[in-house]
N, CA, C and O atoms as a GROMACS GRO file, in nm:
protein
  264
    1MET      N    1   1.106   4.244   1.323
    1MET     CA    2   1.129   4.241   1.180
    1MET      C    3   1.025   4.151   1.114
    1MET      O    4   1.005   4.038   1.159
    2PRO      N    5   0.958   4.198   1.012
    2PRO     CA    6   0.852   4.119   0.949
    2PRO      C    7   0.905   3.993   0.881
    2PRO      O    8   1.023   3.983   0.848
    3ILE      N    9   0.814   3.897   0.861
    3ILE     CA   10   0.848   3.776   0.787
    3ILE      C   11   0.796   3.791   0.645
    3ILE      O   12   0.705   3.871   0.621
    4PRO      N   13   0.851   3.715   0.549
    4PRO     CA   14   0.796   3.718   0.412
    4PRO      C   15   0.657   3.655   0.410
    4PRO      O   16   0.632   3.556   0.479
    5VAL      N   17   0.567   3.710   0.331
    5VAL     CA   18   0.431   3.659   0.320
    5VAL      C   19   0.430   3.512   0.280
    5VAL      O   20   0.347   3.435   0.329
    6ASN      N   21   0.521   3.473   0.193
    6ASN     CA   22   0.522   3.333   0.146
    6ASN      C   23   0.566   3.233   0.253
    6ASN      O   24   0.562   3.113   0.228
    7GLU      N   25   0.609   3.279   0.370
    7GLU     CA   26   0.645   3.189   0.480
    7GLU      C   27   0.529   3.160   0.574
    7GLU      O   28   0.542   3.079   0.665
    8ILE      N   29   0.416   3.226   0.554
    8ILE     CA   30   0.299   3.202   0.639
    8ILE      C   31   0.239   3.067   0.601
    8ILE      O   32   0.210   3.042   0.484
    9ALA      N   33   0.221   2.979   0.700
    9ALA     CA   34   0.171   2.845   0.673
    9ALA      C   35   0.070   2.801   0.779
    9ALA      O   36   0.082   2.836   0.897
   10VAL      N   37  -0.028   2.725   0.736
   10VAL     CA   38  -0.130   2.670   0.826
   10VAL      C   39  -0.065   2.576   0.927
   10VAL      O   40   0.028   2.504   0.894
   11ASP      N   41  -0.116   2.579   1.049
   11ASP     CA   42  -0.069   2.497   1.161
   11ASP      C   43   0.069   2.536   1.212
   11ASP      O   44   0.130   2.462   1.289
   12LYS      N   45   0.119   2.651   1.171
   12LYS     CA   46   0.246   2.703   1.222
   12LYS      C   47   0.215   2.818   1.316
   12LYS      O   48   0.112   2.885   1.304
   13SER      N   49   0.305   2.840   1.411
   13SER     CA   50   0.288   2.948   1.508
   13SER      C   51   0.395   3.054   1.490
   13SER      O   52   0.509   3.024   1.453
   14TYR      N   53   0.356   3.176   1.516
   14TYR     CA   54   0.445   3.292   1.499
   14TYR      C   55   0.432   3.381   1.622
   14TYR      O   56   0.326   3.389   1.683
   15VAL      N   57   0.540   3.447   1.656
   15VAL     CA   58   0.538   3.539   1.769
   15VAL      C   59   0.559   3.680   1.714
   15VAL      O   60   0.638   3.702   1.622
   16THR      N   61   0.488   3.776   1.774
   16THR     CA   62   0.502   3.915   1.734
   16THR      C   63   0.615   3.979   1.814
   16THR      O   64   0.666   3.920   1.909
   17ALA      N   65   0.651   4.099   1.776
   17ALA     CA   66   0.757   4.172   1.848
   17ALA      C   67   0.718   4.200   1.993
   17ALA      O   68   0.805   4.219   2.078
   18THR      N   69   0.588   4.203   2.021
   18THR     CA   70   0.541   4.228   2.158
   18THR      C   71   0.520   4.098   2.236
   18THR      O   72   0.472   4.102   2.350
   19GLY      N   73   0.556   3.983   2.177
   19GLY     CA   74   0.548   3.856   2.247
   19GLY      C   75   0.416   3.783   2.232
   19GLY      O   76   0.395   3.683   2.301
   20GLN      N   77   0.329   3.829   2.147
   20GLN     CA   78   0.200   3.764   2.126
   20GLN      C   79   0.220   3.640   2.038
   20GLN      O   80   0.284   3.648   1.933
   21LEU      N   81   0.165   3.526   2.080
   21LEU     CA   82   0.176   3.401   2.005
   21LEU      C   83   0.051   3.381   1.922
   21LEU      O   84  -0.061   3.387   1.974
   22ARG      N   85   0.070   3.357   1.791
   22ARG     CA   86  -0.042   3.339   1.699
   22ARG      C   87  -0.024   3.210   1.620
   22ARG      O   88   0.084   3.183   1.567
   23ARG      N   89  -0.132   3.130   1.614
   23ARG     CA   90  -0.128   3.005   1.537
   23ARG      C   91  -0.219   3.022   1.416
   23ARG      O   92  -0.336   3.059   1.429
   24VAL      N   93  -0.164   2.994   1.298
   24VAL     CA   94  -0.237   3.011   1.172
   24VAL      C   95  -0.334   2.894   1.151
   24VAL      O   96  -0.296   2.777   1.158
   25LEU      N   97  -0.459   2.929   1.125
   25LEU     CA   98  -0.564   2.829   1.099
   25LEU      C   99  -0.595   2.816   0.951
   25LEU      O  100  -0.627   2.707   0.903
   26LYS      N  101  -0.586   2.928   0.878
   26LYS     CA  102  -0.624   2.927   0.737
   26LYS      C  103  -0.553   3.040   0.664
   26LYS      O  104  -0.539   3.150   0.717
   27VAL      N  105  -0.509   3.012   0.542
   27VAL     CA  106  -0.453   3.112   0.452
   27VAL      C  107  -0.532   3.102   0.323
   27VAL      O  108  -0.535   2.996   0.259
   28ASP      N  109  -0.599   3.213   0.282
   28ASP     CA  110  -0.687   3.205   0.166
   28ASP      C  111  -0.704   3.342   0.101
   28ASP      O  112  -0.742   3.438   0.168
   29ASN      N  113  -0.676   3.350  -0.028
   29ASN     CA  114  -0.701   3.472  -0.107
   29ASN      C  115  -0.649   3.599  -0.041
   29ASN      O  116  -0.720   3.699  -0.035
   30GLY      N  117  -0.526   3.596   0.007
   30GLY     CA  118  -0.465   3.716   0.064
   30GLY      C  119  -0.504   3.745   0.207
   30GLY      O  120  -0.473   3.852   0.259
   31THR      N  121  -0.572   3.650   0.274
   31THR     CA  122  -0.607   3.669   0.414
   31THR      C  123  -0.551   3.554   0.498
   31THR      O  124  -0.527   3.444   0.448
   32VAL      N  125  -0.532   3.583   0.626
   32VAL     CA  126  -0.484   3.484   0.721
   32VAL      C  127  -0.580   3.483   0.840
   32VAL      O  128  -0.609   3.587   0.898
   33THR      N  129  -0.627   3.364   0.875
   33THR     CA  130  -0.710   3.348   0.994
   33THR      C  131  -0.622   3.280   1.098
   33THR      O  132  -0.561   3.176   1.072
   34TYR      N  133  -0.617   3.340   1.217
   34TYR     CA  134  -0.531   3.286   1.322
   34TYR      C  135  -0.601   3.296   1.456
   34TYR      O  136  -0.701   3.366   1.472
   35GLU      N  137  -0.548   3.223   1.553
   35GLU     CA  138  -0.593   3.236   1.690
   35GLU      C  139  -0.474   3.275   1.775
   35GLU      O  140  -0.360   3.235   1.750
   36GLU      N  141  -0.502   3.354   1.876
   36GLU     CA  142  -0.399   3.409   1.963
   36GLU      C  143  -0.398   3.330   2.094
   36GLU      O  144  -0.503   3.296   2.148
   37ALA      N  145  -0.278   3.301   2.144
   37ALA     CA  146  -0.267   3.230   2.270
   37ALA      C  147  -0.314   3.316   2.385
   37ALA      O  148  -0.290   3.437   2.388
   38ARG      N  149  -0.379   3.253   2.479
   38ARG     CA  150  -0.424   3.319   2.602
   38ARG      C  151  -0.364   3.240   2.716
   38ARG      O  152  -0.398   3.124   2.735
   39GLY      N  153  -0.277   3.301   2.792
   39GLY     CA  154  -0.209   3.228   2.899
   39GLY      C  155  -0.112   3.129   2.840
   39GLY      O  156  -0.037   3.163   2.748
   40LYS      N  157  -0.111   3.009   2.890
   40LYS     CA  158  -0.020   2.906   2.840
   40LYS      C  159  -0.089   2.828   2.728
   40LYS      O  160  -0.179   2.748   2.753
   41ALA      N  161  -0.046   2.854   2.606
   41ALA     CA  162  -0.109   2.792   2.489
   41ALA      C  163  -0.094   2.640   2.490
   41ALA      O  164  -0.177   2.570   2.433
   42VAL      N  165   0.012   2.590   2.552
   42VAL     CA  166   0.034   2.446   2.552
   42VAL      C  167  -0.079   2.370   2.622
   42VAL      O  168  -0.096   2.251   2.598
   43SER      N  169  -0.156   2.438   2.705
   43SER     CA  170  -0.268   2.373   2.772
   43SER      C  171  -0.396   2.383   2.688
   43SER      O  172  -0.504   2.350   2.736
   44GLY      N  173  -0.384   2.428   2.564
   44GLY     CA  174  -0.500   2.438   2.476
   44GLY      C  175  -0.583   2.563   2.498
   44GLY      O  176  -0.699   2.567   2.458
   45ASN      N  177  -0.527   2.664   2.560
   45ASN     CA  178  -0.599   2.786   2.591
   45ASN      C  179  -0.576   2.890   2.482
   45ASN      O  180  -0.491   2.978   2.496
   46TRP      N  181  -0.652   2.879   2.373
   46TRP     CA  182  -0.640   2.972   2.261
   46TRP      C  183  -0.760   3.064   2.259
   46TRP      O  184  -0.868   3.028   2.308
   47GLY      N  185  -0.743   3.182   2.202
   47GLY     CA  186  -0.848   3.282   2.198
   47GLY      C  187  -0.934   3.274   2.074
   47GLY      O  188  -0.934   3.175   2.002
   48LEU      N  189  -1.008   3.381   2.051
   48LEU     CA  190  -1.097   3.389   1.936
   48LEU      C  191  -1.018   3.395   1.806
   48LEU      O  192  -0.901   3.433   1.804
   49TRP      N  193  -1.083   3.357   1.700
   49TRP     CA  194  -1.021   3.364   1.568
   49TRP      C  195  -1.024   3.508   1.516
   49TRP      O  196  -1.119   3.582   1.540
   50THR      N  197  -0.918   3.544   1.446
   50THR     CA  198  -0.906   3.676   1.385
   50THR      C  199  -0.861   3.658   1.241
   50THR      O  200  -0.776   3.574   1.213
   51THR      N  201  -0.916   3.737   1.150
   51THR     CA  202  -0.875   3.732   1.010
   51THR      C  203  -0.820   3.869   0.970
   51THR      O  204  -0.885   3.972   0.992
   52VAL      N  205  -0.701   3.869   0.912
   52VAL     CA  206  -0.636   3.992   0.864
   52VAL      C  207  -0.575   3.965   0.728
   52VAL      O  208  -0.565   3.850   0.686
   53GLY      N  209  -0.534   4.070   0.660
   53GLY     CA  210  -0.463   4.054   0.534
   53GLY      C  211  -0.328   3.987   0.557
   53GLY      O  212  -0.267   4.004   0.663
   54ASP      N  213  -0.282   3.910   0.459
   54ASP     CA  214  -0.155   3.840   0.477
   54ASP      C  215  -0.038   3.937   0.495
   54ASP      O  216   0.058   3.904   0.566
   55GLY      N  217  -0.044   4.053   0.433
   55GLY     CA  218   0.062   4.153   0.450
   55GLY      C  219   0.066   4.205   0.593
   55GLY      O  220   0.174   4.225   0.649
   56LYS      N  221  -0.050   4.227   0.652
   56LYS     CA  222  -0.057   4.273   0.791
   56LYS      C  223  -0.005   4.165   0.886
   56LYS      O  224   0.071   4.194   0.978
   57PHE      N  225  -0.045   4.040   0.862
   57PHE     CA  226   0.003   3.931   0.947
   57PHE      C  227   0.155   3.921   0.939
   57PHE      O  228   0.223   3.910   1.041
   58ALA      N  229   0.209   3.925   0.817
   58ALA     CA  230   0.354   3.915   0.798
   58ALA      C  231   0.426   4.033   0.864
   58ALA      O  232   0.533   4.015   0.923
   59GLN      N  233   0.369   4.151   0.854
   59GLN     CA  234   0.429   4.270   0.915
   59GLN      C  235   0.435   4.259   1.066
   59GLN      O  236   0.533   4.298   1.129
   60ASP      N  237   0.328   4.203   1.126
   60ASP     CA  238   0.321   4.190   1.271
   60ASP      C  239   0.407   4.077   1.326
   60ASP      O  240   0.455   4.083   1.439
   61ALA      N  241   0.425   3.972   1.245
   61ALA     CA  242   0.501   3.854   1.291
   61ALA      C  243   0.650   3.886   1.296
   61ALA      O  244   0.704   3.949   1.206
   62ASP      N  245   0.713   3.841   1.401
   62ASP     CA  246   0.857   3.861   1.418
   62ASP      C  247   0.936   3.738   1.373
   62ASP      O  248   1.041   3.748   1.309
   63ARG      N  249   0.881   3.620   1.408
   63ARG     CA  250   0.948   3.494   1.369
   63ARG      C  251   0.854   3.377   1.390
   63ARG      O  252   0.756   3.385   1.464
   64LYS      N  253   0.886   3.266   1.321
   64LYS     CA  254   0.811   3.143   1.338
   64LYS      C  255   0.866   3.069   1.459
   64LYS      O  256   0.987   3.070   1.483
   65VAL      N  257   0.779   3.004   1.536
   65VAL     CA  258   0.822   2.928   1.654
   65VAL      C  259   0.768   2.787   1.645
   65VAL      O  260   0.678   2.758   1.566
   66ARG      N  261   0.823   2.699   1.726
   66ARG     CA  262   0.778   2.558   1.727
   66ARG      C  263   0.647   2.542   1.792
   66ARG      O  264   0.595   2.431   1.802
   0.00000   0.00000   0.00000
């Protein structure tokens, strides 16, 4: 289930319905830049940065996580 666009926040992490963990780096002018976890994110293993529209990010996100 998508999240509201206004709930997207920098330095917060969200999980998709398929279990992908994404951490928001920047929200600007209708776009969201995030990095995706690779392996165990707690060890600092994050992937490349990706920028998408905020509507797409909200649609893909299932919920916010700690």
